[in-house]
C-alpha positions in Angstrom: 84.4 124.9 94.3 82.2 122.7 96.7 85.1 120.4 98.7 83.6 118.1 101.2 85.9 115.9 102.9 84.7 112.3 103.1 87.6 110.3 103.3 90.7 110.3 104.9 94.2 108.2 104.2 95.8 106.6 107.7 99.8 106.3 107.6 101.2 104.3 110.3 104.9 103.1 110.8 105.0 99.7 111.8 107.6 97.3 112.8 107.6 94.3 109.8 106.6 91.9 112.1 103.7 93.7 112.9 102.5 95.0 109.7 100.2 92.3 108.6 98.3 92.1 111.9 98.1 95.9 112.1 96.9 95.5 108.5 94.1 92.8 109.0 92.8 94.9 112.5 92.2 97.9 110.9 90.6 96.6 107.4 88.2 94.4 109.8 87.0 97.4 111.2 86.6 99.1 108.0 89.5 100.8 106.7 91.0 100.4 103.2 88.0 100.4 101.1 88.2 101.6 97.8 84.9 100.9 95.6 84.1 97.8 95.3 87.4 96.5 97.1 88.3 95.9 100.5 91.8 95.3 102.1 93.2 98.3 100.3 96.6 99.2 101.2 99.9 99.8 100.3 103.2 99.5 102.4 106.5 100.9 102.1 109.6 100.1 103.8 111.4 102.5 105.7 113.9 103.1 108.6 112.2 105.2 112.0 114.0 106.9 114.2 113.2 107.7 117.9 114.7 107.9 121.4 112.7 106.8 124.4 113.4 109.2 127.4 114.2 107.6 130.8 110.2 106.9 131.7 109.2 105.1 128.1 108.5 101.4 128.1 109.9 101.2 124.1 108.8 97.9 122.5 112.2 98.2 120.4 115.7 99.6 121.7 116.6 101.3 124.8 115.7 104.4 127.5 118.0 107.7 126.0 119.5 105.5 123.0 119.0 107.0 119.7 117.4 103.9 117.8 117.6 104.0 113.9 114.8 100.8 113.1 113.4 98.9 109.8 109.7 99.8 109.9 107.0 99.9 107.4 105.2 103.0 106.6 101.7 101.3 106.3 98.9 103.1 104.7 95.0 103.1 104.4 91.9 104.9 103.3 88.9 105.4 105.7 85.8 107.1 105.7 85.9 109.9 108.0 82.6 108.5 110.0 85.1 105.7 110.6 88.1 106.9 112.1 87.9 107.1 115.4 86.8 103.3 115.2 90.0 102.7 113.2 92.1 105.0 115.2 91.2 102.9 118.4 91.8 99.4 117.0 95.1 100.7 114.8 96.0 101.7 118.9 95.4 98.0 120.7 96.9 96.2 118.1 100.0 98.4 117.6 103.0 97.1 119.6 104.6 100.7 120.3 103.8 102.5 123.4 103.3 106.0 120.9 102.5 105.5 117.4 103.0 108.0 115.0 100.2 108.5 113.3 98.9 110.5 110.3 95.4 111.4 109.7 95.3 112.8 106.0 92.2 114.7 104.7 91.4 113.5 101.4 89.7 115.5 98.2 87.5 113.4 96.3 87.6 114.4 92.2 84.2 115.4 92.1 85.0 118.7 94.3 86.6 119.7 91.0 85.3 121.4 88.2 
């Protein structure tokens, strides 16, 4: 088996009111391409939890108080060559001081016999 990672999945949680802006921005820079389709993404409603410490500058919530907030988990595929540019743009447009970003390597079906 010859495995070479060509694509990753980028997953980030976003406040519902910001998800369309984040999606548009990261797809404009090259994520969300699957075959002949662009702007491919999916989002799932979720509940996020966090507690900003005393030096944090939270977009939502209060320092030193546990927060439960509605979020959407936004997922897009991305060519490995473009990950850095997409993550840079994501951080630029995301409202959170520290967005939770997952970068998951994807295996292509051609890697399997």
